[in-house]
C-alpha positions in Angstrom: -13.0 16.8 -22.0 -9.8 19.3 -21.7 -9.7 18.3 -18.0 -9.2 15.1 -18.3 -7.1 14.6 -20.6 -4.3 17.1 -18.2 -5.3 15.2 -15.7 -3.9 12.0 -17.5 -1.6 13.8 -18.5 0.1 15.4 -15.2 -0.7 10.7 -14.0 1.4 10.1 -16.8 4.2 12.3 -16.5 4.1 11.9 -12.0 5.0 8.2 -13.3 7.2 8.9 -15.8 9.5 10.9 -12.8 8.9 8.3 -10.2 10.3 5.5 -12.8 13.1 7.9 -12.7 14.3 7.8 -9.6 15.0 3.9 -10.1 17.8 2.4 -11.2 16.3 0.8 -15.1 17.5 -3.0 -13.6 15.2 -2.4 -10.4 12.6 -0.9 -13.3 13.1 -4.1 -14.8 13.3 -6.6 -11.5 9.9 -4.7 -10.7 8.2 -5.3 -14.6 9.1 -9.1 -14.5 7.3 -9.3 -11.2 3.9 -7.6 -11.9 4.5 -9.2 -15.5 4.8 -12.4 -13.1 1.1 -12.1 -11.6 0.1 -10.5 -15.0 0.6 -13.9 -16.8 0.0 -16.5 -13.9 -2.8 -18.8 -15.5 -4.8 -20.4 -13.7 -4.7 -18.0 -10.4 -6.6 -16.1 -7.9 -5.7 -13.0 -6.1 -7.4 -12.5 -3.3 -7.3 -8.8 -2.2 -9.6 -7.9 1.3 -10.9 -11.3 0.8 -11.7 -10.2 -2.6 -10.6 -12.7 -5.8 -9.4 -11.1 -8.9 -7.5 -12.3 -11.9 -3.8 -11.7 -12.9 -5.1 -8.9 -15.4 -6.9 -7.3 -12.6 -3.9 -7.9 -10.1 -1.5 -6.4 -12.0 -3.4 -3.6 -12.8 -4.1 -3.3 -9.3 -0.1 -3.1 -8.2 0.4 -0.9 -11.2 -1.5 1.4 -9.2 0.1 1.0 -6.2 3.5 1.8 -7.6 2.3 4.4 -9.6 1.2 6.4 -6.1 3.9 5.4 -4.3 6.4 7.1 -6.4 9.8 7.8 -5.9 9.6 5.7 -2.3 10.1 2.4 -4.3 13.9 2.3 -6.2 14.3 -1.2 -5.4 12.4 -4.7 -6.1 12.1 -5.6 -2.6 10.7 -1.5 -1.8 8.1 -2.6 -4.5 7.4 -6.0 -2.7 7.3 -4.5 1.0 5.0 -1.2 0.3 3.1 -2.3 -3.0 2.0 -6.1 -3.3 1.9 -7.5 0.4 -1.0 -6.1 2.0 -4.1 -3.7 1.7 -2.6 0.1 2.5 -6.0 0.4 4.0 -6.9 -2.5 6.0 -3.3 -3.8 6.2 -4.7 -7.9 5.2 -2.4 -9.4 3.6 -2.9 -9.8 -0.3 -2.9 -14.2 -1.3 -2.5 -15.8 -4.5 -4.5 -18.5 -5.0 -2.5 -20.9 -7.1 -4.1 -23.4 -10.4 -3.0 -26.5 -7.5 -5.2 -25.1 -4.8 -2.7 -23.7 -2.8 -3.1 -20.4 -1.3 0.4 -18.5 -0.2 1.0 -15.1 0.3 2.4 -12.9 -2.3 5.2 -11.6 -0.3 6.4 -14.9 -0.7 5.3 -16.0 -3.6 7.4 -12.7 -5.3 9.8 -13.0 -3.5 10.3 -16.7 -4.7 9.9 -15.0 -8.3 12.8 -12.7 -7.7 14.8 -15.2 -6.8 14.0 -16.5 -10.6 14.7 -13.2 -12.0 17.6 -13.3 -15.3 18.3 -9.7 -16.9 17.8 -10.1 -20.7 21.2 -8.9 -22.1 20.8 -5.4 -23.6 
């Protein structure tokens, strides 16, 4: 149990360090993209041929973002390095929208990013 808590603490520390390496505006844009995936109702996210709901897809993207660490400095880096293709197989991530349209996740996320409007702080 102590070892598990220790490992969780280390993972959280590295996540915090990676987030600090990013500009706050870029971090907001990345979070917006993940939120867009997580809350797209009725869509299926296809990773290596297997369908996943929005929550599963968002969890996977968060894990990849964490593993990418300081290599991801911008929302473009996030799309390119974490959200476009499987790092294991190289196969592109796909999204089947509620209307049946299938598109690459990179295309979907780049379109979403164009719509991003930062909240006034």
